[in-house]
Structure formats: C-alpha cells, structure tokens
DOPALO-857288 format. One line per 5 residues: number of its first residue (from 1); their letters; for each residue y, z, x of N, C-alpha, C. Coordinates in nm, 3 decimals, decimal comma. Atoms other than C-alpha are relative to their C-alpha. Example, Ala and Ser with C-alpha at 12.3 -4.5 7.8 and 13.67 -1.06 7.14 Angstrom:
<atoms>
1> as> -0,119/0,000/0,089/-0,450/0,780/1,230/0,120/0,000/0,090 | -0,119/-0,006/-0,082/-0,106/0,714/1,367/0,109/0,073/-0,077
</atoms>
This chain:
<atoms>
1> mkkpl> -0,028/0,077/0,154/0,676/2,885/-0,529/0,056/-0,116/0,026 | -0,077/0,147/-0,024/0,717/2,519/-0,576/0,112/0,039/-0,095 | -0,126/0,031/0,053/1,052/2,425/-0,667/0,002/-0,120/-0,091 | -0,020/0,087/0,089/1,169/2,202/-0,952/0,006/-0,135/0,076 | -0,023/0,155/-0,104/1,122/1,833/-0,867/0,120/-0,059/-0,014
6> aflla> -0,112/0,045/-0,010/1,464/1,766/-0,969/0,099/0,062/0,092 | -0,075/-0,063/-0,116/1,594/2,026/-0,715/-0,037/-0,078/0,114 | 0,043/0,065/-0,085/1,352/1,887/-0,469/0,050/-0,142/0,058 | -0,028/0,118/-0,030/1,468/1,527/-0,520/0,177/0,011/0,037 | -0,153/-0,031/-0,040/1,845/1,638/-0,497/0,023/0,049/0,119
11> amisi> 0,004/-0,047/-0,147/1,780/1,816/-0,167/0,007/-0,133/0,081 | 0,040/0,071/-0,083/1,640/1,536/-0,035/0,102/-0,138/-0,016 | -0,086/0,078/0,037/1,879/1,279/-0,200/0,142/0,017/0,103 | -0,119/-0,001/-0,098/2,133/1,447/0,012/0,026/-0,041/0,143 | 0,014/0,038/-0,123/2,016/1,325/0,341/-0,065/-0,142/-0,034
16> isftt> 0,033/0,146/-0,017/1,813/0,994/0,261/-0,022/-0,043/-0,144 | -0,019/0,113/0,122/1,857/0,894/-0,097/-0,130/-0,029/-0,059 | 0,142/0,028/-0,004/1,503/0,960/-0,181/0,009/0,005/-0,178 | 0,011/0,024/0,144/1,515/0,810/-0,587/-0,092/-0,101/-0,014 | 0,087/0,060/0,044/1,261/0,595/-0,733/0,008/-0,025/-0,139
21> stfaa> 0,011/0,031/0,144/1,179/0,445/-1,063/-0,106/0,103/-0,026 | 0,109/-0,115/0,052/0,873/0,666/-1,070/0,066/0,137/-0,040 | -0,073/-0,133/0,023/1,103/0,977/-1,074/0,108/-0,004/-0,086 | -0,111/0,021/0,047/1,360/0,836/-1,265/-0,001/0,097/-0,144 | -0,008/-0,079/0,133/1,239/1,053/-1,590/0,042/0,137/0,052
26> tnpfd> -0,005/-0,184/-0,041/1,273/1,388/-1,398/0,111/0,020/0,094 | -0,099/-0,020/-0,069/1,550/1,320/-1,190/0,153/-0,037/-0,034 | -0,129/0,040/0,086/1,911/1,318/-1,343/0,088/-0,055/0,093 | -0,113/0,062/-0,101/2,087/1,218/-1,029/0,048/-0,170/-0,032 | -0,060/0,115/0,050/2,101/0,857/-1,142/0,109/-0,018/-0,083
31> dypev> -0,053/0,008/0,119/2,288/0,892/-1,444/0,140/0,126/0,050 | -0,087/-0,110/-0,049/2,499/1,200/-1,293/0,134/-0,061/0,050 | -0,140/0,037/-0,031/2,778/1,026/-1,146/0,067/-0,055/-0,050 | -0,077/0,105/0,080/2,863/0,795/-1,383/0,030/0,074/-0,159 | -0,036/-0,059/0,126/2,914/1,075/-1,656/0,145/0,024/0,018
36> nnpni> -0,153/-0,059/0,021/3,275/1,122/-1,763/0,073/-0,031/0,166 | -0,056/0,017/-0,133/3,374/0,956/-1,403/0,087/-0,088/-0,009 | -0,140/0,114/-0,006/3,724/0,784/-1,390/-0,017/-0,099/0,097 | -0,023/0,112/-0,141/3,649/0,587/-1,061/-0,149/-0,097/-0,054 | 0,080/0,115/0,061/3,364/0,398/-1,279/0,063/-0,079/-0,056
41> vkppa> -0,057/0,098/0,118/3,494/0,073/-1,408/-0,079/-0,109/-0,018 | 0,117/0,069/0,033/3,285/-0,157/-1,572/0,031/-0,168/0,090 | -0,012/0,108/-0,103/3,243/-0,455/-1,290/0,011/-0,135/-0,070 | -0,045/0,117/0,062/3,349/-0,808/-1,386/-0,171/-0,089/-0,007 | 0,124/0,068/-0,037/3,037/-1,055/-1,453/-0,026/-0,091/0,094
46> piklv> 0,064/0,020/-0,107/2,856/-1,160/-1,186/0,052/-0,198/0,022 | -0,013/0,147/-0,035/2,975/-1,536/-1,032/-0,137/-0,082/0,048 | 0,097/0,067/-0,061/2,699/-1,771/-0,992/-0,145/0,097/0,035 | 0,100/-0,088/-0,058/2,436/-1,525/-0,999/-0,140/-0,079/0,006 | 0,125/0,088/-0,010/2,110/-1,642/-0,870/-0,102/0,136/0,051
51> etytd> 0,130/-0,093/-0,019/1,776/-1,412/-0,899/-0,103/-0,071/0,079 | 0,119/0,058/-0,065/1,506/-1,520/-0,656/-0,088/0,084/0,066 | 0,088/-0,059/-0,080/1,216/-1,458/-0,458/-0,044/-0,061/0,109 | 0,015/0,086/-0,130/1,126/-1,520/-0,093/-0,147/0,061/-0,004 | 0,094/-0,061/-0,043/0,793/-1,525/0,005/-0,015/0,005/0,150
56> lgthk> 0,055/-0,030/-0,138/0,679/-1,374/0,323/-0,147/-0,010/0,073 | 0,148/0,050/-0,045/0,303/-1,487/0,312/-0,057/0,119/-0,043 | 0,077/-0,116/0,072/0,190/-1,132/0,239/0,063/0,063/-0,119 | -0,107/-0,052/0,127/0,466/-1,043/-0,032/0,114/-0,055/-0,009 | -0,114/0,049/0,052/0,728/-1,154/-0,227/0,123/0,088/-0,002
61> iyani> -0,074/-0,058/0,026/1,064/-1,016/-0,203/0,125/-0,025/-0,084 | -0,105/0,055/0,096/1,341/-1,017/-0,482/0,140/0,042/0,074 | -0,154/0,018/-0,060/1,706/-1,121/-0,389/0,082/-0,003/-0,119 | -0,113/0,043/0,113/2,018/-1,105/-0,603/0,119/-0,039/0,072 | -0,099/0,087/-0,060/2,265/-1,361/-0,502/0,112/-0,003/-0,089
66> qgety> -0,108/0,016/0,093/2,604/-1,352/-0,641/0,160/-0,058/0,089 | -0,105/0,021/-0,069/2,944/-1,531/-0,559/-0,037/-0,153/0,097 | 0,012/0,112/-0,061/2,977/-1,841/-0,356/0,082/0,016/0,130 | -0,079/0,036/-0,124/3,102/-1,917/0,026/0,149/-0,050/-0,058 | -0,141/0,039/0,037/3,486/-1,925/0,016/0,064/0,008/0,138
71> knrpt> -0,091/0,014/-0,111/3,707/-2,027/0,310/-0,075/0,054/0,105 | 0,066/-0,067/-0,106/3,424/-1,946/0,557/-0,018/0,153/0,005 | 0,021/-0,136/-0,046/3,414/-1,596/0,497/-0,126/0,018/0,002 | 0,162/-0,060/-0,051/3,102/-1,377/0,616/-0,050/0,019/-0,141 | 0,075/-0,043/0,139/2,842/-1,318/0,339/-0,011/0,137/0,030
76> vvfea> 0,019/-0,151/0,016/2,816/-0,945/0,245/-0,141/0,025/-0,073 | 0,124/-0,009/0,008/2,493/-0,805/0,272/-0,041/0,140/-0,028 | 0,024/-0,130/0,039/2,389/-0,485/0,103/-0,160/0,051/0,017 | 0,107/-0,084/-0,014/2,109/-0,246/0,201/-0,015/0,145/-0,060 | 0,031/-0,117/0,068/2,011/0,044/-0,037/-0,058/0,069/0,083
81> gfgqd> 0,060/-0,124/-0,063/1,918/0,399/0,054/-0,162/0,003/-0,019 | 0,145/-0,043/-0,012/1,552/0,525/0,098/-0,012/0,000/-0,163 | 0,038/-0,041/0,114/1,375/0,477/-0,209/0,102/-0,092/-0,143 | -0,115/0,037/0,105/1,662/0,284/-0,401/-0,017/-0,165/0,004 | -0,004/0,166/0,046/1,666/-0,112/-0,508/0,154/-0,031/0,000
86> stawr> -0,107/0,091/-0,015/1,928/-0,359/-0,528/0,131/0,067/-0,142 | -0,102/-0,047/0,094/2,088/-0,169/-0,855/0,089/0,082/0,026 | -0,081/-0,097/-0,063/2,233/0,100/-0,638/0,149/-0,073/0,025 | -0,142/0,080/-0,013/2,524/-0,186/-0,606/0,050/-0,030/-0,117 | -0,043/0,078/0,153/2,603/-0,254/-0,970/0,112/0,014/-0,006
91> yvqpv> -0,140/-0,004/0,027/2,948/-0,136/-0,938/0,059/-0,059/0,128 | -0,072/0,009/-0,163/3,026/-0,266/-0,582/-0,011/-0,183/0,015 | 0,007/0,103/-0,005/2,872/-0,605/-0,565/0,046/-0,115/-0,090 | -0,071/0,103/0,068/2,995/-0,806/-0,839/0,154/-0,020/0,020 | -0,139/-0,001/-0,066/3,367/-0,711/-0,732/-0,018/-0,059/0,126
96> iaqqt> 0,037/0,053/-0,126/3,272/-0,836/-0,391/0,001/-0,142/0,007 | 0,026/0,157/-0,004/3,137/-1,139/-0,495/0,137/-0,110/-0,073 | -0,091/0,067/0,034/3,454/-1,255/-0,680/0,063/-0,069/0,151 | -0,081/0,054/-0,151/3,581/-1,331/-0,274/-0,106/-0,077/0,078 | 0,091/0,062/-0,092/3,262/-1,431/-0,109/-0,129/0,011/-0,046
101> ltvsy> 0,131/0,011/0,045/2,903/-1,455/-0,117/-0,074/0,131/0,011 | 0,052/-0,156/-0,019/2,679/-1,144/-0,169/-0,124/-0,005/-0,005 | 0,163/0,021/0,028/2,312/-1,065/-0,135/-0,019/0,162/0,011 | 0,086/-0,125/0,019/2,104/-0,751/-0,252/-0,113/-0,036/-0,017 | 0,146/0,035/0,005/1,778/-0,740/-0,250/-0,082/0,150/0,000
106> drssl> 0,096/-0,151/-0,020/1,466/-0,474/-0,311/-0,077/0,009/0,113 | 0,103/-0,006/-0,134/1,275/-0,367/-0,035/-0,148/0,008/-0,062 | 0,137/0,052/0,030/0,892/-0,424/-0,064/-0,022/0,168/-0,074 | 0,058/-0,111/0,085/0,735/-0,136/-0,339/0,115/0,057/-0,055 | -0,118/-0,078/0,069/1,078/-0,089/-0,486/0,049/-0,164/-0,099
111> gksdp> -0,115/0,038/0,088/1,278/-0,244/-0,810/-0,124/-0,133/-0,036 | 0,073/0,118/0,032/1,115/-0,633/-0,860/-0,076/-0,074/0,105 | 0,076/0,041/-0,101/0,954/-0,670/-0,530/-0,128/0,019/-0,003 | 0,129/-0,029/-0,013/0,594/-0,667/-0,437/-0,030/0,120/0,063 | 0,034/-0,156/-0,082/0,397/-0,353/-0,310/0,007/-0,070/0,131
116> tpkds> 0,015/-0,014/-0,162/0,424/-0,288/0,069/-0,126/-0,050/0,061 | 0,134/0,043/-0,044/0,145/-0,472/0,252/-0,036/0,096/0,112 | 0,052/-0,080/-0,089/-0,090/-0,248/0,431/0,034/0,011/0,126 | -0,017/-0,014/-0,141/-0,013/-0,149/0,778/0,153/-0,031/0,014 | -0,178/0,047/-0,035/0,372/-0,298/0,732/0,054/0,104/0,038
121> krdai> -0,076/-0,091/-0,095/0,618/-0,144/0,950/0,098/0,062/-0,114 | -0,086/-0,063/0,091/0,842/0,083/0,738/0,094/0,068/0,082 | -0,134/-0,061/-0,126/1,080/0,205/1,052/0,125/-0,135/-0,040 | -0,133/0,072/0,009/1,437/0,046/1,080/-0,032/-0,111/0,042 | 0,032/0,125/-0,073/1,284/-0,236/1,316/-0,065/-0,074/-0,119
126> giate> 0,094/0,064/0,107/1,036/-0,327/1,058/0,070/-0,057/-0,115 | -0,104/0,026/0,102/1,279/-0,327/0,760/0,115/-0,115/0,030 | -0,127/0,105/-0,024/1,566/-0,527/0,946/-0,049/-0,136/0,037 | 0,097/0,125/-0,007/1,306/-0,785/1,068/-0,043/-0,073/-0,129 | 0,008/0,079/0,122/1,219/-0,835/0,714/0,089/-0,055/-0,087
131> lhnvl> -0,123/0,047/0,066/1,556/-0,867/0,586/0,042/-0,094/0,058 | -0,053/0,083/-0,069/1,625/-1,087/0,860/-0,111/-0,142/-0,054 | 0,106/0,108/0,054/1,314/-1,335/0,746/0,076/-0,011/-0,146 | -0,054/0,034/0,143/1,447/-1,315/0,383/0,122/-0,073/0,027 | -0,129/0,053/-0,010/1,812/-1,422/0,483/-0,033/-0,138/0,042
136> eqlkv> 0,038/0,136/-0,084/1,660/-1,699/0,725/-0,084/-0,068/-0,117 | 0,066/0,071/0,086/1,428/-1,829/0,425/0,093/-0,047/-0,114 | -0,128/0,012/0,102/1,734/-1,816/0,154/0,120/-0,073/0,085 | -0,125/0,086/-0,072/1,937/-2,017/0,424/0,136/0,088/-0,048 | -0,131/-0,075/0,003/2,228/-1,755/0,369/0,077/-0,029/0,124
141> pkpyi> -0,078/0,049/-0,108/2,516/-1,858/0,589/0,058/0,123/0,041 | -0,047/-0,094/-0,085/2,597/-1,652/0,871/0,167/-0,009/0,062 | 0,041/-0,141/-0,030/2,789/-1,409/0,984/-0,032/0,064/-0,113 | 0,008/-0,117/0,116/2,697/-1,095/0,782/0,109/0,096/0,041 | -0,056/-0,128/0,034/2,900/-0,814/0,663/-0,142/0,103/-0,056
146> lvghs> 0,106/-0,074/0,025/2,648/-0,539/0,656/0,025/0,115/-0,072 | -0,015/-0,121/0,046/2,664/-0,254/0,400/-0,092/0,053/-0,038 | 0,112/-0,084/-0,008/2,431/0,022/0,431/0,028/0,159/-0,064 | 0,000/-0,168/0,018/2,370/0,355/0,226/-0,125/0,082/0,004 | 0,098/-0,099/-0,022/2,196/0,657/0,345/-0,092/-0,074/0,112
151> mggny> 0,034/0,070/-0,079/1,934/0,545/0,550/0,001/-0,133/0,035 | -0,031/0,148/-0,034/2,003/0,181/0,468/0,135/-0,021/0,102 | -0,104/0,005/-0,113/2,298/0,282/0,733/-0,065/-0,049/0,113 | 0,087/0,013/-0,138/2,045/0,320/0,992/-0,061/-0,167/0,017 | 0,060/0,097/-0,005/1,865/0,007/0,884/0,116/-0,123/0,040
156> vrvfq> -0,097/0,117/-0,033/2,175/-0,223/0,893/0,054/-0,022/0,154 | -0,039/-0,035/-0,148/2,277/-0,059/1,241/-0,081/-0,055/0,095 | 0,123/0,021/-0,074/1,929/-0,154/1,369/0,015/-0,159/0,015 | -0,010/0,162/0,036/1,984/-0,521/1,199/0,077/-0,074/0,144 | -0,100/0,054/-0,058/2,314/-0,534/1,410/-0,061/-0,024/0,134
161> glypd> 0,027/-0,017/-0,106/2,137/-0,421/1,721/-0,099/-0,107/0,031 | 0,117/0,127/-0,026/1,840/-0,702/1,699/0,072/-0,093/-0,002 | -0,092/0,141/0,002/2,108/-0,995/1,607/0,122/0,048/-0,012 | -0,178/-0,048/-0,025/2,430/-0,881/1,729/0,089/-0,122/-0,044 | -0,106/0,132/0,046/2,565/-1,238/1,697/-0,009/-0,085/-0,131
166> evagi> -0,021/0,005/0,144/2,503/-1,263/1,323/0,045/0,078/-0,081 | -0,086/-0,120/0,115/2,719/-0,956/1,232/0,094/0,004/0,014 | -0,143/-0,007/-0,030/3,072/-0,951/1,173/0,054/0,136/-0,024 | -0,070/-0,117/0,004/3,108/-0,608/1,060/-0,095/0,078/-0,063 | 0,053/-0,064/0,075/2,954/-0,301/0,929/0,090/0,100/-0,110
171> vsvdg> -0,079/-0,092/0,078/3,038/-0,042/0,631/-0,149/0,082/-0,007 | 0,064/-0,142/0,000/2,840/0,289/0,662/0,015/0,069/-0,117 | 0,013/-0,080/0,112/2,772/0,440/0,316/-0,017/0,112/0,009 | 0,040/-0,115/-0,006/2,738/0,799/0,409/-0,169/-0,030/0,061 | 0,125/0,037/-0,063/2,460/0,670/0,633/-0,060/0,133/0,069
176> tvdty> 0,115/-0,110/-0,057/2,175/0,900/0,767/0,035/0,018/0,133 | -0,023/0,011/-0,116/2,303/1,060/1,076/-0,107/-0,033/0,122 | 0,111/0,061/-0,087/2,131/0,909/1,381/-0,080/0,090/0,069 | 0,027/-0,149/-0,081/2,076/1,254/1,544/-0,043/0,094/-0,118 | 0,019/-0,062/0,124/1,961/1,376/1,178/-0,086/0,116/0,022
181> ekdil> 0,104/-0,115/-0,019/1,657/1,593/1,271/0,067/0,120/0,111 | -0,021/-0,140/-0,095/1,796/1,782/1,557/0,151/0,051/-0,028 | -0,131/-0,060/0,040/2,176/1,808/1,418/0,009/0,046/-0,137 | -0,025/-0,033/0,131/2,103/1,847/1,047/-0,118/0,068/-0,065 | 0,139/-0,047/0,083/1,760/1,897/0,930/-0,050/0,162/0,070
186> lpyfd> 0,063/-0,108/-0,067/1,627/2,169/1,192/0,102/0,112/-0,009 | -0,115/-0,106/0,015/1,972/2,381/1,190/0,036/0,042/-0,136 | -0,083/-0,038/0,158/2,078/2,352/0,811/-0,107/0,029/-0,104 | 0,086/-0,041/0,108/1,763/2,357/0,637/-0,106/0,094/0,013 | 0,131/-0,076/0,000/1,530/2,635/0,556/-0,142/-0,025/0,050
191> hdyvv> 0,136/0,052/-0,087/1,226/2,634/0,816/-0,125/-0,029/-0,104 | 0,096/-0,007/0,063/0,979/2,726/0,556/0,025/-0,119/-0,104 | -0,020/0,097/0,089/1,136/2,467/0,313/-0,059/-0,130/0,045 | 0,019/0,108/-0,064/1,120/2,195/0,565/-0,161/-0,047/-0,018 | 0,145/0,029/-0,020/0,745/2,251/0,625/-0,110/-0,003/-0,090
196> neyip> 0,106/-0,040/0,101/0,616/2,362/0,301/0,046/-0,121/-0,116 | -0,015/0,088/0,112/0,811/2,130/0,047/0,064/-0,128/0,042 | -0,045/0,117/-0,014/1,036/1,859/0,224/-0,056/-0,096/0,065 | 0,113/0,089/-0,089/0,800/1,684/0,495/-0,112/-0,044/-0,115 | 0,100/0,057/0,088/0,529/1,708/0,213/0,039/-0,126/-0,091
201> afnaa> -0,035/0,102/0,085/0,726/1,524/-0,030/-0,019/-0,130/0,038 | 0,025/0,160/-0,109/0,701/1,194/0,211/-0,120/-0,033/-0,021 | 0,155/0,061/0,044/0,337/1,177/0,112/-0,006/-0,071/-0,108 | 0,031/0,126/0,113/0,400/1,031/-0,222/0,121/-0,101/0,044 | -0,070/0,133/-0,028/0,670/0,800/-0,073/-0,086/-0,083/0,091
206> eqmgl> 0,101/0,104/-0,093/0,422/0,690/0,190/-0,091/-0,061/-0,092 | 0,127/0,087/0,073/0,156/0,632/-0,049/0,046/-0,078/-0,102 | -0,043/0,102/0,069/0,391/0,446/-0,264/0,086/-0,141/0,101 | -0,037/0,072/-0,088/0,475/0,234/0,045/0,114/-0,055/0,065 | -0,140/-0,031/-0,029/0,834/0,339/0,099/-0,001/0,040/0,149
211> gsfdd> -0,014/-0,010/-0,085/0,762/0,477/0,428/-0,003/0,153/0,019 | 0,031/-0,096/-0,029/0,666/0,784/0,607/0,137/0,126/0,049 | -0,131/-0,100/-0,080/0,884/1,102/0,771/-0,011/-0,048/0,136 | -0,004/0,030/-0,127/0,773/0,972/1,068/0,045/-0,137/0,010 | -0,086/0,109/-0,036/0,934/0,637/1,006/0,124/-0,005/-0,007
216> vrast> -0,146/-0,031/0,012/1,254/0,807/0,896/0,027/0,048/0,139 | -0,061/-0,035/-0,112/1,244/0,972/1,223/0,008/-0,133/0,075 | -0,029/0,114/-0,113/1,191/0,654/1,437/0,118/-0,094/-0,054 | -0,118/0,066/0,022/1,462/0,484/1,221/0,136/0,073/0,042 | -0,114/-0,088/-0,059/1,723/0,753/1,324/0,003/-0,042/0,138
221> nqafs> -0,011/-0,012/-0,155/1,624/0,731/1,680/0,004/-0,167/0,017 | -0,018/0,111/-0,054/1,609/0,349/1,695/0,160/-0,031/-0,031 | -0,130/0,032/0,023/1,970/0,350/1,521/0,091/0,078/0,132 | -0,088/-0,084/-0,094/2,092/0,600/1,785/-0,016/-0,095/0,115 | 0,036/0,074/-0,101/1,940/0,371/2,065/0,072/-0,142/0,014
226> frssl> -0,070/0,121/-0,001/2,163/0,067/1,944/0,160/0,057/0,023 | -0,146/-0,045/-0,006/2,495/0,289/1,935/0,050/-0,105/0,095 | -0,100/0,092/-0,097/2,626/0,077/2,252/0,021/-0,137/-0,041 | 0,023/0,112/0,006/2,558/-0,226/2,086/0,162/-0,015/-0,117 | -0,144/0,019/0,082/2,895/-0,146/1,811/0,130/-0,019/0,070
231> kklpl> -0,084/0,036/-0,073/3,111/-0,153/2,093/0,149/-0,018/-0,051 | -0,106/0,030/0,101/3,391/-0,378/1,909/-0,006/-0,031/-0,104 | 0,022/0,039/0,143/3,258/-0,420/1,614/0,064/0,051/-0,134 | -0,043/-0,076/0,142/3,450/-0,375/1,286/-0,092/0,094/-0,094 | 0,121/-0,106/0,040/3,298/-0,056/1,145/0,075/0,096/-0,084
236> vvlsa> -0,062/-0,100/0,097/3,408/0,164/0,883/-0,132/0,092/-0,059 | 0,107/-0,116/0,051/3,216/0,513/0,818/0,052/0,054/-0,093 | -0,007/-0,075/0,092/3,229/0,662/0,505/-0,102/0,124/-0,029 | 0,083/-0,108/-0,011/3,127/1,014/0,480/0,033/0,093/-0,114 | -0,050/-0,077/0,115/3,128/1,203/0,150/0,011/0,153/0,010
241> qkqim> -0,056/-0,133/0,018/3,289/1,496/0,057/-0,107/0,118/0,038 | 0,071/-0,121/0,045/2,994/1,713/-0,074/-0,145/-0,051/0,017 | 0,129/0,021/-0,010/2,625/1,657/0,028/-0,050/-0,001/-0,176 | 0,072/-0,023/0,131/2,502/1,774/-0,305/0,097/0,016/-0,107 | -0,107/-0,059/0,096/2,728/1,809/-0,621/-0,116/0,025/-0,125
246> pyspe> 0,112/-0,063/0,088/2,445/2,037/-0,848/0,056/-0,061/-0,138 | 0,009/-0,006/0,157/2,387/1,983/-1,203/0,045/0,090/-0,069 | -0,051/-0,088/0,069/2,445/2,310/-1,289/0,042/0,122/0,100 | -0,043/-0,102/-0,094/2,569/2,647/-1,131/-0,139/0,067/0,036 | 0,119/-0,059/-0,010/2,187/2,767/-1,133/-0,036/-0,090/0,114
251> edlea> 0,069/0,063/-0,113/2,091/2,462/-0,909/0,113/0,010/0,122 | -0,074/-0,009/-0,112/2,391/2,520/-0,690/-0,046/0,141/0,093 | 0,043/-0,128/-0,062/2,275/2,892/-0,602/-0,132/-0,044/0,031 | 0,120/0,045/-0,066/1,923/2,729/-0,571/0,000/-0,078/0,126 | 0,037/0,072/-0,114/1,992/2,488/-0,319/0,092/0,086/0,131
256> lkyid> -0,044/-0,060/-0,115/2,211/2,713/-0,109/-0,098/0,126/0,061 | 0,142/-0,047/-0,015/1,865/2,917/-0,083/-0,035/-0,067/0,140 | 0,064/0,107/-0,114/1,769/2,638/0,137/0,064/-0,059/0,102 | -0,094/0,092/-0,087/2,049/2,458/0,277/0,127/0,069/0,028 | -0,135/-0,023/-0,053/2,322/2,568/0,479/0,120/-0,061/-0,024
261> agvds> -0,120/0,064/0,048/2,659/2,549/0,325/0,074/-0,081/0,099 | -0,068/0,061/-0,122/2,781/2,440/0,674/-0,009/-0,149/0,032 | 0,049/0,124/-0,001/2,594/2,125/0,625/0,104/-0,107/0,012 | -0,090/0,081/0,033/2,889/1,951/0,501/0,099/-0,072/0,077 | -0,092/0,042/-0,088/3,123/1,975/0,771/-0,037/-0,065/0,124
266> rwhel> 0,037/0,030/-0,108/2,888/1,921/1,041/-0,039/-0,158/-0,020 | 0,040/0,110/0,057/2,781/1,625/0,857/0,114/-0,104/0,031 | -0,136/0,106/-0,019/3,179/1,477/0,873/-0,014/0,003/0,136 | -0,008/0,003/-0,123/3,190/1,569/1,228/-0,092/-0,102/0,075 | 0,100/0,087/-0,065/2,863/1,370/1,328/0,057/-0,154/-0,060
271> qaqla> -0,060/0,150/0,021/3,015/1,070/1,115/0,123/-0,070/0,043 | -0,119/0,049/-0,062/3,339/1,052/1,287/-0,044/-0,050/0,119 | 0,086/0,042/-0,139/3,132/1,051/1,624/-0,031/-0,139/-0,008 | 0,017/0,150/0,000/3,000/0,734/1,504/0,077/-0,073/-0,011 | -0,114/0,049/-0,001/3,287/0,588/1,410/0,078/-0,054/0,118
276> kqstk> -0,055/0,030/-0,126/3,434/0,628/1,751/-0,103/-0,090/0,118 | 0,085/0,082/-0,071/3,138/0,416/1,893/0,045/-0,135/0,015 | -0,034/0,139/-0,012/3,326/0,119/1,830/0,177/0,030/0,000 | -0,114/0,007/0,013/3,694/0,046/1,915/0,093/-0,025/-0,130 | -0,068/0,021/0,118/3,750/-0,097/1,584/-0,085/0,085/-0,129
281> grfil> 0,075/-0,100/0,130/3,575/0,191/1,383/0,138/0,085/-0,060 | -0,084/-0,074/0,101/3,746/0,369/1,096/-0,104/0,133/-0,078 | 0,066/-0,107/0,074/3,620/0,720/0,959/0,078/0,044/-0,094 | -0,077/-0,023/0,143/3,703/0,783/0,591/-0,079/0,115/-0,041 | 0,056/-0,123/0,088/3,629/1,152/0,429/-0,001/-0,074/-0,150
286> tkdsa> 0,020/0,028/0,155/3,528/1,033/0,064/0,027/0,090/-0,080 | -0,022/-0,096/0,074/3,698/1,283/-0,152/-0,061/-0,048/-0,144 | 0,035/-0,009/0,113/3,544/1,352/-0,502/-0,146/-0,098/-0,011 | 0,158/0,078/0,023/3,177/1,226/-0,414/-0,101/0,075/0,056 | 0,129/-0,024/-0,052/2,847/1,333/-0,340/-0,049/-0,114/0,089
291> heinl> 0,088/0,126/-0,111/2,590/1,130/-0,102/0,027/-0,162/-0,064 | 0,020/0,096/0,064/2,580/0,877/-0,355/0,148/-0,093/-0,010 | -0,149/0,024/0,027/2,959/0,728/-0,289/-0,021/-0,117/-0,073 | -0,010/0,119/0,066/2,844/0,376/-0,426/-0,002/0,020/-0,147 | 0,002/-0,038/0,137/2,805/0,550/-0,777/0,118/0,091/-0,036
296> yrpdi> -0,132/-0,077/0,032/3,077/0,822/-0,732/0,129/-0,032/0,006 | -0,152/0,041/-0,041/3,350/0,638/-0,568/-0,044/-0,145/0,049 | 0,000/0,152/-0,041/3,265/0,248/-0,566/0,142/-0,055/0,030 | -0,146/0,058/-0,078/3,627/0,161/-0,532/0,007/0,056/0,145 | -0,027/-0,031/-0,142/3,630/0,318/-0,180/-0,066/-0,065/0,080
301> vinai> 0,090/0,093/-0,119/3,319/0,108/-0,060/0,052/-0,153/-0,028 | -0,063/0,079/-0,025/3,517/-0,152/-0,193/0,070/-0,074/0,060 | -0,128/-0,037/-0,057/3,817/-0,086/-0,048/-0,028/-0,039/0,168 | 0,075/0,007/-0,142/3,586/-0,065/0,290/-0,049/-0,136/0,045 | 0,082/0,128/-0,021/3,423/-0,390/0,261/0,097/-0,075/0,008
306> nsilk> -0,097/0,115/0,033/3,769/-0,594/0,153/0,076/0,036/0,177 | -0,068/-0,035/-0,131/3,921/-0,399/0,509/-0,075/-0,104/0,101 | 0,088/0,053/-0,064/3,640/-0,565/0,695/0,019/-0,176/-0,003 | -0,018/0,125/0,067/3,662/-0,902/0,509/0,144/-0,044/0,050 | -0,096/0,013/-0,072/4,035/-0,892/0,612/0,030/-0,038/0,148
311> qvk> -0,016/0,020/-0,137/3,975/-0,838/0,973/-0,077/-0,125/0,060 | 0,085/0,089/-0,046/3,701/-1,115/1,006/0,030/-0,153/-0,034 | 0,002/0,097/0,060/3,827/-1,403/0,805/0,071/-0,116/0,086
</atoms>
C-alpha cells in the first residue's frame, strides 16, 4: 500500500532533506518548524543585498549576496540540503551578513536557477565544482567558511577536499552521514520500504534534475574519501536531537513502522565521529530540533558560524 506523500517526504527529509517547491502544497514540513517556535526571531533587514545570476554557458545560477567584506573576514557560503534552495537560510544569512560577506545560491533546477543541463553531474564533485565556478565568476573573496545542511554537508566537505586552500572552516548542519547507506539506511529502514518506496521516490527527483539515488550514494562516498582533508580545519558538526518530529501522533506511529527508533542515537554517534576527524572539530547535539536545524534552531547555527569566524579572523 502506498504511503501518503507527506509521510514519504518526511522520512526522506530526515536523512536527505527532500523538499521542493513542487511538493510544497502537500508537504507541511517547510512551515512546521516555524509554528509557535520561540527560537525563530525575525531576521534583520539584509545588508547590501545583491541578487544576481551567473552564466555557466549551459545554464544560469541564481545567487543571493548579503553583507560586505569586513576586516578581512572570510566569506560565509551556504549550501542547502537536497531539493532545497537559498531560502533555507532565511533566518541565518541576514544575521551573519551583519558581520561579513555571505553568499547563498540555488542549485540548478531549484528556486530561481535554470534547469539542470542534460548529463550534468549531480554528485558532490559535480555540485562542488559548479559552486566553485559560480564563486569564481562572482569574484567572491576567499577564504570561505562553508555551511552545509543535510546533503549540502557532503557537498561542502567535497568542496573543501577539492579546494583546501580556499576554505577556512566548515559548519555541518546535520550533514548526511558519509557512511549513510551502510550505517543508516540499511540497518534502520525497513527493507521493503527502501526498495518499494524510498529509492523509487528518487525517480521524480532525477527527472526534475536534482540527482538520483546513485548520485546521493556517490556523494557520501566522495565525502568519506576526503575525511583526511579535515585534519586541523575548524569544524562544527551539529546533530539534530531527533531526525523526524512528526506532525501528528498518527504519523509518529506510521514512521516507527518503517524507521527503527534507534536511528537517532546512531546518527549522533556517527556525527560525533566526524567531528573527531579534525583536531579543531566540535560536536554539538542540537536540542529541540529535527533535521532542519536551520529552521528549528537557527540560533544554534548562527552561534556555530560565529565560533568559526572568531577562530579565523
């Protein structure tokens, strides 16, 4: 029996943040963290907001630039989760832009950017390379502090692995575990659910130009291969207290049928291990938050970015 679309997306959000404008009408997740949430504060007005497009030859990419370079501080670059665009940082970017230059952007087929060109690589190497091209064309000052949510956490780690001299630090916002398939998907998700519901759901994502399940698998493997690159890099790893915060008791019971309740504690263990890859790594368990820490607890994301800014200024 097919599961309700809202449940399917909630389950996928818990690991890869599979939300798109196409599904906004049926997916309550985008609004849920912001309802009666005392941790949501109206952000300040953007400083020197510039909205622009970068022409990569095959397609154009939208970028949102806020703030200005201040006392040679690094530029903070935001990478949203799988299927999300720059608006995912609406409570974080304007605050950080009070202190330094910031850049968020929409990957192809998302937000205001053009559709993904045919045969474009949607794994982490392809996405990191594309982001690098965007930043180069925009002449964004280096170095960068990279902030990545969910799959975006792997994208920024691969970016750092490819361009280590350009990155001053990383904040991983509940980044997808880089041994995700082996340590999370297979042991904690119901097998039939994975085969019949989870993986096929990527068909729609692939058709939209967002990437396939194979791209996600490749991205986690690529991030794992660059672990040694973290070494002494300032790194903050945020881990959500609970991967799924259901919208109703009924959905809670539904989720428990297909996802083992032990996934949260195992997720935290793996995130803590990631933080230890750097001598300057720090692990923070983010209380009162599900996977979308940038929406549930933007204050903690802001503090994490500020902690790195203080280290590298």
